[in-house]
N, C-alpha and C positions, 0 to 999 in steps of 0.2 A: 504494500500500500504506500502511496505517495505521502511524503512528509510525516512519516511515523518512525519510531525507533523503540527498542526495548533494551533492557539490561539483562544479560544472561547471568544467572546467579547459581548455576549448577555446582560451582566450587565453593559455595558459602554455606555449607551444611552446618547445623548446630545440633549435635546429638543430645546436648543437655537442655535444649529448649523445652519448656513446659507445653509448648504448642506443637511439638513434633519437629523432627530434624529438618524439614524443608521450610520451616518458618523461623529463621535465625533471629535471635534477639538483637544482634548487632547490625544495624541498618546502614551504617556509614559507607560500607563498600558498595552496596546497591545504589545508594544516593550518588556516590562519585561516578559510577557508571552511567546513571541517568543524566547527570549533569553534562557529561561528555556528549551524550546524544542530543540534549537540549542545545548546547553550544553549536553543534554542527548542523542540526536539522532546523530547529526553531529560530536560531539567531543567524544561521548561514555563515558561521565562522569557518574559514578555510584551514586545512591542514590538521584538523582534529580527528584523531582516530577514535571512533566510538563503537565499532563493531569488531568482535573477534573474528578469526578466520572462518570462512565458510567454504565447503567444497564446491568447486565449479565444474570439475570433471572427474569421473571415476572410470577407470579402464581395467579390464581383466585380461591378462596375458598368461595363459597356462595356469599355474597355481600362484601367480603374483597379481595382486591388486594394487593399482597405482591411483592415489587420490591427490588431485591437484587442488590447492586452496587458493582463495581470492587474494591472499597476501602472504608475505613471509611469515614463517611460524617458528615457534620454539617448542620442542618436545622435551618435557621435563623428565620423563621416564618412559621406558618401553613397557607399559602395562600389558600383560598378556591377554586380558579379556575385555578391555574397554571397547575394542572393535570386534564385531561379530559378523559372520556371514551366514546367510540363510542357505541351508543345504536341502536340496529337493531332488527327487528322482526325475521329476519333470521340471522344466524351467518356469515354474509358477512361483510367485512371491509368497513368502511365509507371512502369516499373520504376525504382527509385532509381539503378540503374547504367546505364540506357539513354541514348542520345544525343539524346533528344527534349526536352532541357531548354534553355531560353533565358534569358539574363539579364533580370531585372525590376528596373530601377534605382529607387531611392528618389527621389521628387521632393518630398515634403513630410512633415513630422512635426508632430504636435500632442499634447502631454501624454502620452497612452498609446496613440496611434494613429500608424501609419506608412502612407503612401500610396505605392504602387508603380505604375509604368506597365508594361503588358503588351504594348506596341506591338511588341516584338521577336518576338512569337509570331504567326505568320501564320494559325494554325489555332485550334481550340478550346483554351481553357485548362482543363486537367484535373488540375492539381496545383500545389503550391507547396512549395518547400523553402528552408531557411535554413542557411547554414554547412555545407553538405553536401559538403565536400572533405577531403582528407587534411590539409591545412593551411589552414583557412579564414581565419585572421587572424594577425597578428603579435603579439609579446609585449605583452599588455595593450592590444591595439588592435583588438578586434572592433567592428563598427559599433554594436551595440545592447547597452546596459548598463542596470542599475537607475538610478533618478534620481540617486543619490549616486555613481554610477560605480564601485561596488565589485564588483558581481556581474554577469557577462555573461549574456545570454540564451542558452539552450541551443539546439543544432541541433534542427530539427524538420522534419517532412513532413506536409502536409495535402492532402486531396482532397475533392471535392464528394460529397455523399451524394444519394440519390434525390430528396430534397425540395428540392435546390438549396442546402441548408445545407452549409457546409464544416466538417469536424471534424478533430481531430488524429488521425492514423493512428498506431496503436500498434505 
């Protein structure tokens, strides 16, 4: 949507919160991220980075999945299960809550590209998701951030289209 923004807070969990871990008591970090969006979108300030990296292209070559992001990234650690692939006997997409998902570990990173292995998937790879758990990462410790390590990449789900291209599922 035009002239809108959001603050991704998937890395701001608060396990001690009396309102549940997804309702952190400490709102300052969310406010800082919203301020960046307001400065860039509402006030038109140039040069403000207000969105974390978002995948622009996903390619599958053999058992290697290549994710290209919208900006340079920092990978803080090679978490073995934050990326998952949908394994299907037919090339049909998995339901996001189904059990057909297998870990797709990161094995290399270059600038704005992440390389995953799909060797844990014995069948056809028919989907990819990132940070698709109730608690995908610890406090300010998601695997993928902007290059300056301020803004986390948001969770996403992608699947192949008829042409073999992979696109973001909305």
